[in-house]
N, C-alpha and C positions, 0 to 999 in steps of 0.2 A: 368086344368093342371094335377090335380090328376087323372082324367080319362085317360089322355094320358099315365101317368106312369103306371097305372093299366094295360093298354093294352100291355105295353112292357113286363109285367110279364108273359104273356102266354107262350112265348118260353122258358123262364127260368124254369117255373113250369113243362113244359113237359120234361125237362131234368132230373128232380129228380127221384131217384130210387123209385119204387113202395114200399109202406109200410113204409115210413118215419113216425115215431111216435114223440110224443111231449116229448122233453127233456129226451132222453134216459139216464139212469144213471146206471153205473155198478160199481162193487167193484174195488178198486184200486189194481192193480197187485203188488205183493211184489217186483218184479224185475223191476218195472217201474223206469227208470233212473232219471225221473223228481223228484222223491221222495227219492233220495239218495244224500248225500253231494257232492258238486262239487269236482272234482279232484284237482283243483288248485284255490287258492284264489289270487286275484290281489296283486301284489307286491308293489303297491303304495297306499297311504291313503290320503283322503281329508276330512277335517272337514266341514260338511254341517251345516250352521246356517240358519235355516228356521223359518218362523212364527210359525210353530208347535213345534219347539224345535231344538235341535242340536244332532249330532251324526256323526260317522265315516262311510264313504263308502270306499271300496277298488276299485282299477281300474288298468287296464293295459294301457300302453301308450308309444308313441315314445318320449315323453318328459313329463316334470313335470307341474302340475297345479300351481307350484310356479312361473313360468314365462318363457318367451322366447323372445329374442329381434329380432329373425329372422322369426318366423312363421307369415305368412300373412293369412293363412286359417286354420281353426280348424274343424276336423270331430269328431262328437260325435256319437259313433257307439254302437247301442243297440242290445243285443243278443236275441236268441230264448229262448224257455222255459227251456232249459237245464242250463241256466245261465253260460255257458262255455265261459266266456269272453276271456280266453286265445286263444281259437281257432278263435273267431271273430276278435281278435286283429291281428292274423296272416293274416287272410283274408283281413283286412283293409290295412295292410302293403303291401300285394301283389297288391292291387288296386292302392295304392299310387305309387308303383314302376312301374306298368304298365302305369301310367299317367306321369311318370317322374317328380313327384311333391314332392319328398322327401325333397328337400331343404327348402321348404316354407310351409309345411303342418305339423301340429301336430295332431296326432290321439289319442283320448281319448275313451277308452272302459270301461265304468263304469260297476260294477258288483252289481246287485240287489240281495243280498244274502237272503236266507230263514233261518228260525230258525234251520233247520237241518244242514245247512252249518256252522252256528255259533257254534252249539253244536259239530258237527263232527270235526271241526278244532280248538276247544277250543279258540275261539275268545273272546275278552273282551266284557263286557256288553254294552259298548259304541258303538258297531257296529250296524248300522241300519239294521233291518231285517224284512221281511214280511212273510206271508204264501207263499207256493210254487208258487202260480200263481196269487197273488193279487198285486204284484209290478207293473205289466204291465197295470193294470186297474187304476192306480192313487189312490188306496185306502190307508188308513193310515197304516204306519208300526206298528208292534206289539211291537217294542222297538227300542231304549230307549225312543222314543217320537213318537207320531202319525204322522210321516212325510210322506207326499205323495211322490211317485216316481217322480211326476211332479215337486215338490219342489226341489228335487235333481237336475233335469235337469235345473231348474231355477238357482240354485246355481252355477252349472258348467258353464253355459252360462255367468253369471255375472262375474265370475272369469276370464273367457277368454276375456271379454270385459273391464277388468280393465287395463287401459292404463299404469299404473305404472308397471304392470307385463308383459303385452303383447302389447307393443306400436304399433306393425305393423299389428295386426289382422284386416282384413277388411271383413271377411266372416266366418260365422259359419254354418255348414251343419249338420243337424240331420239325421242320416241314421239308418234304422232299418229293419230287415228281420224277417218274421214270427211273433212270439210274439213281437219282437222288432218293427216290422212294425205296429202292433196293438197299441203299446204304443206311437209311433211317430205320428200316425194319430190322436189319441185322444189328444196328447199334442199340435199338430198343431191347434186343435180346441180351447183348453182351456188354453194353456200355457201362463203364464204371462210375462216371461222374454223377448220374442220377442217385446212386446210393450214397456217394460221398456228400451230396448236397441235401440229403434227407433231413438232417438236423437244422438246416438253415431256414426252414420255413418257406422255401421256394418250391412251388409246384412245377412239375415237369410233365409235359405232354408231347405226344408224337403224332404227326399227321403223315400217313404213308399213302401217297397218291400214285396209282397206275404203275406199279413196278412190274417188270417182266417176270419176276420170280420171287419166291419166299423161302425162308429158312425153315425147314421141317425138323422136328425133334426125334423122329424115328424113321424107319424105312418105308412107312406108308406113303404112297403117292396116288393122286386121283386117277392116273393112267398107268396102272401097273404093267400093262402089256409091253411097254417100252423098256422096262427095267432089264430084261434078259439080254438086250443088246446094248446096254449102257452101263458098263461096270463102275463108272464113277458117279452114278446118279446120287449117291448119298454123301459125296465129298462136299466140304465147305465150298461154296456159299449156299448150296442147296440143302445140305444135311450136316450132320455133326461128326463126320469123319475128316481126318486131316485138318484139324483146326489151325488157324493162324496163331503166331506167338502171342498176340494180344489176349487171346481167350485163355483164361486160367481156371475157370470154374467147371464143374461137371455138368452134364446135360440136364439131369433132374433138377439141380439147383437153378440153372438158367431158365428152364421152362416155368418152374414154380414162381420165380421172380417176374418173368415176362408177363404172365397173365394178370399180374397185379399192377403192371404199369399201364398208364392211360394212353391207349393207342386207338386212333380212328383210321380205318381203311377207307380212303376217299376214292371212289371208283367212278370212272366215266361210263355211262351206260352204252355209249357208242364205241368204246374201245374194244372192238370185237373183230378186228382184222387179223386173221391167222397168218397173213403174209406181210404184216407191217415191216417196213425196212429195218427198224431197230428192235423188233421183238426178238427175244432170246429164242432162237430156233435150235439150240443145241439139244441133244437128247435129254440132258438133265432138265432143261427148261420144259421140254415137251412132256415129260412125265407129270408136270403140274397142270396141264390143260392146253387147249388149242389157242387161246388168246388171253389178253390181260384180264378182262372182266371175269371170264370163267375161272382163271387162276386165283383171282382175289376171292370170289365167292366160295370156291372149293377150300381155300385155306381157312376162311371164316368157319365153314362147316366142320373142318378138321378140328379147330379149337373147340367148337361147341361140343363135339362128340367126346373129346378128351377131357373136357372140363364141364360136365353137365350142371354143376352147381353155379356156373357163371364165371365171368372174367370181368376185368375192368376195361373192356374194349368194345368197340362197336364198328358198324359199317354204315357209311353214308354214300348214296349213289347220286350222281349228278346227271340230270337229264340232258339230252341233246349235245353232249360233249364227248369227243373221242380222245385221242392221245395228244392233248393240248394243255400245257401247263397254264398258259394264260387263261384259257377258258375254264379250267378247273378252279384255280385259286381266286379268280375275280367273279365267279358265279355267286349267286345268292347263297347257294348251299356251301360253297367253299369258304366264303367269308364267315358264315355262321359256324362252321366247324373250327376254323382257325381262331376265331375270337369268342367262341362259346356263346353264340347268340341262338335264339330259337330257330330250329331247323325246318321251318315251314317251307323253305325253298328247295329242300332235298326231295328227290323222287322217292327214295326209300331210306328209312332209318331202321336199323336192326341191331339189337344188343347181341353180344356173343357170350 
């Protein structure tokens, strides 16, 4: 099987730009928006009580996590690197409107703030915050307690499953684009709440849209030629070495559970720029392929080869959309995937 997968890598390797080097590192630009405080902080607050400790997160939403008697579906919507949850909230609302699902859907867009956001907006010390890009990896927060972003998702999901607050909820959908897609893919592998809620009768689905990278279960990569100059290629968040404290199960158990979880990889057919400004260009990312569409298709083929009897997952491709959350989620295909409608608007649908 491993030889078959290695053979599949030849085409992907040929697509790489000549001269790819190991883990290129450059100085952070002073005007990089990722390293500036967010413009808007979520207008709602939620107390996360996790095994690691407790703290406050901010979120935008169409309703409160305090409860709803009418919501039957909950969307948990994860942002990209900019942490601009206000804009992702608007996109989510447009997708709900396009689906005509406003009467029964609650949209929750949590904001994983960085220290620069807490400082810039003079937020209290009880606010959970991470380094600028560690929230999406499930790494411990830097304050007020070492809470994983995955524990935050667990807490939100369990609140939504609380029948005393949300008696009608029957489905929770985790949706993430770009950095949010990275977080959701890893959470679909290691997340604890989906198992905890299995007896509640609430269906859990994951929509992973245009992430820069995926979590692999062994040392295989589509572009093995880079591995020799990339000693950390199999470290978390790309592989199963050096796992964060949140992860407690072994790799075999996690993979067996993952392929049973309902995951759709929503890929933009035009997300093919190998030099996109926020594409993961580390050597770890480059071992997965030259650009996001190739990386997504290669990961899907990886799962097919490892699980020839099939999985509970699929791939949907959106025509004429590149790395654009709004274009992805408000497209006919995106709406169909999120709300489980017929996928006649998708350019490609393929089971894994």
